[in-house]
C-alpha positions in Angstrom: -5.4 -15.3 -2.6 -1.9 -16.4 -3.7 1.2 -15.2 -1.7 4.8 -15.2 -2.9 7.7 -15.9 -0.6 9.6 -12.9 0.7 13.1 -12.7 -0.6 15.2 -10.2 1.3 18.0 -10.2 -1.3 15.6 -8.8 -3.9 14.2 -6.1 -1.7 15.6 -2.5 -1.6 13.7 -1.8 1.6 14.9 -2.6 5.1 11.5 -3.9 6.2 10.1 -7.3 5.2 7.0 -7.3 3.1 4.2 -9.7 2.1 3.6 -9.9 -1.7 0.3 -10.8 -3.3 -0.1 -12.3 -6.7 -3.9 -11.8 -6.8 -4.8 -9.3 -4.3 -8.3 -9.2 -2.8 -7.6 -6.1 -0.7 -8.8 -2.9 -2.3 -7.7 0.5 -1.2 -9.0 4.0 -1.8 -6.5 6.8 -1.9 -7.5 10.5 -1.6 -5.0 13.3 -2.4 -4.9 15.7 0.5 -4.5 18.9 -1.6 -6.7 18.2 -4.6 -9.2 15.7 -3.2 -8.7 13.4 -6.2 -9.6 9.8 -5.5 -8.1 6.7 -6.9 -9.1 3.1 -6.2 -6.5 0.3 -6.4 -5.4 -3.1 -5.2 -2.8 -3.8 -2.5 0.1 -5.7 -4.2 2.3 -5.9 -1.1 2.4 -4.6 2.5 5.2 -4.0 5.0 5.4 -2.3 8.4 6.2 1.0 6.7 4.0 1.1 3.6 2.0 -0.4 0.7 2.6 -1.1 -3.0 -0.7 -0.5 -4.9 -1.8 -1.2 -8.4 -4.3 1.5 -9.4 -7.5 0.6 -11.3 -6.8 3.6 -13.6 -3.0 3.7 -14.0 -3.0 6.3 -16.7 -4.2 8.9 -14.1 -1.9 8.1 -11.3 1.1 10.4 -12.1 -1.1 13.4 -12.6 -3.2 12.8 -9.5 -0.5 11.6 -7.2 2.9 13.0 -7.9 5.8 11.8 -5.7 5.7 13.0 -2.1 2.0 14.0 -2.4 0.3 13.6 0.9 -2.7 11.2 0.8 -5.3 9.6 3.0 -5.9 5.9 2.4 -8.3 3.3 3.6 -8.5 -0.4 2.7 -11.9 -1.8 1.9 -13.0 -5.3 2.9 -12.5 -7.6 5.8 -9.1 -9.1 5.3 -7.2 -6.4 7.2 -8.2 -2.9 7.9 -5.8 0.1 7.4 -6.8 3.7 7.6 -4.3 6.6 7.8 -2.2 9.2 6.1 1.0 8.8 4.1 2.9 10.0 1.1 3.5 8.7 -2.4 7.0 7.5 -2.2 7.3 6.5 -5.9 5.3 5.9 -9.1 6.6 3.2 -11.5 7.7 4.4 -14.9 4.7 2.9 -16.6 2.4 4.0 -13.8 1.3 0.5 -13.1 2.2 0.7 -9.4 2.6 3.3 -6.7 4.5 3.1 -3.4 2.8 4.6 -0.3 4.8 5.2 2.8 2.8 5.3 6.0 2.8 8.6 7.9 0.1 8.0 10.5 -2.0 4.9 11.3 -4.6 4.9 14.0 -4.1 2.3 16.8 -6.6 -0.2 15.3 -4.9 0.0 11.9 -1.5 -0.6 13.5 -2.8 -3.6 15.4 -4.4 -5.0 12.2 -1.2 -4.5 10.2 1.1 -6.1 12.8 -1.4 -8.9 13.3 -1.5 -9.6 9.6 2.3 -9.4 9.2 2.7 -11.6 12.2 0.7 -14.4 10.5 3.4 -14.6 7.8 6.4 -14.2 10.1 9.0 -17.0 9.8 10.5 -16.3 13.2 
């Protein structure tokens, strides 16, 4: 897995994030209202959300419009996140989608902060 250096000057968000060039963390996203399911790869993660590259980008705008409530769960052993959130944005070419965390269970929160702490420069 390759990581890129976090550059706060290029970030519109207030929270730092960890970027992946070649993500090995897969995520399943389930629309709360329609129960549509999309698989994707985590591109970056921050304390407040994820950026995901869907496996089927052509469907993402129809399945997950902005502000759609979703359930999500990462697959694999790298870090485990399970919770609810909202689609914050979908890129114009539908190659990426931003997910803002709503609720994370305690184990997911510990996993997230443990992972982010590994990359902290403080």
